[in-house]
N, C-alpha and C positions, 0 to 999 in steps of 0.2 A: 626182839619181840617183847613187848611190854606184857606183864601179867597182872590183871586186876582181879581182886578177890573181895567183893562186897560181902557183908554179913547180914544185911537186911534188904528187903525188897526195894525200899526207898533208895538205898545206896546203889543198888543194881541199876535202877532207872536213871539215877543221876550219872553213873558211869557211862551208860549207853548214850545218854543225851550229850555228854561232853565228848565222847569218842564214838561216833556212830559206826565207824569201820571196825570196831572191836567185835570179834566173833564170840558169841556165847558158847560155853562148853559146860556140860554136866557129866554125862557118862563118858563122853569122848569116843564113842564107838564109831562115829563117822568122821568127826573133825580130826582126831589124832591119826587116823589112817591116811587122810588127805595130806596132813603135814608130814608124816613119815615118808610118804611117797612123793613129796615135793609138788603135789597138785596145787596147793595153795600155801601162801606164807603171809598170814594176816599180820598187820602191824601190832595188834594186841589181842590177847585172849581174855574174855570176861568169864571167870570161873564162878559158877552159880551154886557150887556144892555146899557152900556155907549159908545158904538162904533156906532155912528149914521148912518154911511154909510150902515151898514148891514140891516137897516130897510127901504131901498129905492129900487125902481125898475126903469128900464129904457128900452128903445127900442134901441138896438145897432146893426147896421149892419144887420137889418132884423130879429133879434132874441130878445126875451125878456130876460133881465138879472134881475133875482129876487134875491135880497139880502137874505142872510141866515136867517135874523130875520124878514122878511116881514110876518106879521101874516096871517092866513087863512082868516080872515075877510076882509083884503085888497084884497086878490086874488079874493074873491067872489065879492066884491063891485066894483073893478077897472079893473080886468082882466078877468071877466067872459065871455065877448064877444070874446076876442082874444084867450083865453085858456079854452074853455068850459069843457073839460074833467077834468082838474085840479080843476077848480072851482066846478064842480059837486062833486068831491071827498072831497073838502074842506068843502062843506055844510054838509057832513055826519060826520064830526069830532066832537066828544064830544058835549059840550054845547056852547052857545054864549060866556061864559067866557073863555072856553078853546080855541075857535076859535080866540079870541082877544089876546091870549098869545102864543099859539102854532104856529109853522111855518114849512114850507117845509124843511128848513135847519135843524131844530131839528129832524124832521122825518127821514131825511137822516142820521143824526148823530147817532140816536138810531139804525137804520138799522134793525128794527123789521120786520119780514116777514108779519106782520099784518098791517103795516103802510098804511094808506089810500092813501097817495100821490104817492106811488111807482108805482102802475099799470098805471096811466095816464102818468107819466114821461117816463116809458118804452115804452108805445104805441106811444108817441109823439116823441121819439128819443131824449130825453133831454140829457144834459151833465152837470156834476157837476164841478164847479170851486173850486179848493182847492189850498192852498198856505202854504209854510213854509218859515221861515226866511232864511234858508240856500240854498234852491233849487228854490225858487220862485214859480210861478204859474204853475199848470198843469191842464188839462181838462180830466175828466174821464167820458166816456160814461156811461149813466145810467145802461146799461145792463152789464157793467164790474165793477160796483161799489159794488155790494152785493156779499160777499164771503161766508157767512154762517149765522147761526142764530145770529143776533145782531153783526155781523162782517162785516166790509166794507173794501174797498181798501185804506182808509185813513192810512197814516203812523203816527207814534206816535207824531211827531212834526208838523203835518199839521192841519189846520183848514178849515172848509167849509166856503167859502166866498159868493158864489152865485150859482144859478142853471140857466142854459141857455135853453130856450125852444122856438122853432119856433112858430109863430102864426099858428093857426089851418088852414090847407089848405082845410079841408073838415070836415064833421060832426065827433064829438067825443062824446063818452058816457062812463059813469062809473056806476057800480052797485055793491052792496054788500049784503051779507046775514048776518044777525045778529040775536041774540036771542030776540031782540025787535027792535023797529023802530028808536031809538035814544039812545045816551049815551052808546054805545056798541062797543066792539072790534069785528072786522069782523070775522065771521066764515070762510068766503072766499070772495074774491072780484075779479072783472074783469073790464078791460078797453079796449076800441077799438078806434082806430083813423084811419079814411080814409084819404089817400093821393092820391086823384084822378089824379093829374098831373104825379105822378110816377106809377100809376096803382098798388098801394100797400096798404095793410092794416096792421097797427101796433096793437099789442096786449100786455096786461100786466096782470099777475095773482098775486093776493095777498093772503096771509094766506093759501096757498095751497101747500107749499114746504118749505124747509129750508130757501130759499131766495125768494124774489120777482123775477119773471122771465117772459120772453116772451114765447109764444107758437110758436116757430119758424116753426115747421112742418105745423101748421095750416096757418101761414102767407104765406109760400111757396105754399101751396095748393090753397089758394085764388088767389095768383098772377098768377097761371097757369090756373085757372078755371073760374074766374069771368068774366062776360060780363058786363062792366061798363055802358051799356045803357039799360039793361034789368032787370026785376024783379028777385029777388032771387029765385032760385029753391029749393024746399023743401029738395031734396036729398043733395044738396050742403050745405045747412044750417045745416042739421043733421050731415054731415061729419065734418064740421067745429067744431061743438060742441064736437064731439068725439075726434078730434085731440087736442082741447084745454084741455079736461079732461085728455087726455093721457100725456099732458105736466106737469100735476100736480104730486107732490110726497107728498101727505098729510099724516098727522098722526091722530090718535085718541087722543082727549083730552077732557077737560070738556065742550068745546064749540061745539064739533061735532065729528063724526067719519070720518075716511078717506074715506069710501065709500060714505057717504053723501056729503063730500066736492067735490069729483070727479063728482058726479051727479049734484051738484049745479053749478060747474064751467061750465059744458056743457049747463045747462039752461041759465046761465048768458051770456055765449058767444053767444048763439042763439038770445037771447033777444036784447043785445046791438048791434049786427050786424044788426038785423032787424030794430031797431030804426034808426041807422045811415044810413042804405041803403034807408029807406023811405025818410029821409031828403035829401040824395044825389040825388035821382030821382026827388024830388020836385024842387031842385035847378036847375037841368038840364032843367026841363020843364018851369021854370020861364022866 
């Protein structure tokens, strides 16, 4: 196995263009597990740890630009106020050691349906910045990024450079079900983001379909039925949960059955919307 270690972004793009089958590695929290268990044996690893710009974040044009290597611990410590949904998801990832190494960029690169950062990115309307040496930069909306189980819209010569997320315009929440309270892959997960200025609610489902996805019908239902100045009605909340469960396409596996996942998604959807709506009404009253 060849080991490539560029020290600049230009060198990284050149290495990926010259050897498209090289697998990028930063924190290694997914890639090294797969190598150690002989799940994959790539011809080359493209180590990005020496490209310093990938580990930085900035606020550009009203959006946060989070480098692909910014660890979860930084998102929790420095961006929790601006991006609460993503920070909540980051807190559920692995152990402190994993949160110090793993990143949203790595989560996107792996494109696992169980990745914890995917639902809040979908709910917030994030976009993924990718680049190749030959074609330059392109922006991929989060809801167009996931194509299948561990398959994304990345082309063979492209690398993820950053993820772009707008500061939270309203309350955001993330919740997941696991077989224990920590150090666990999600049985299923759900994120909600209120966008009061647009009278819109964003959603994201994880580990409940071949890809992370939005509950579009549920979002459209809330856009038509919500009274943004009144408490949630039980019937509306119940219908929202049903529509979110209907958006799922789960499987039976060692972590849970398809039926349980659908039930849990409905519960998580109702809970997160209830929490977010409580915060929304409190802010209106303040």
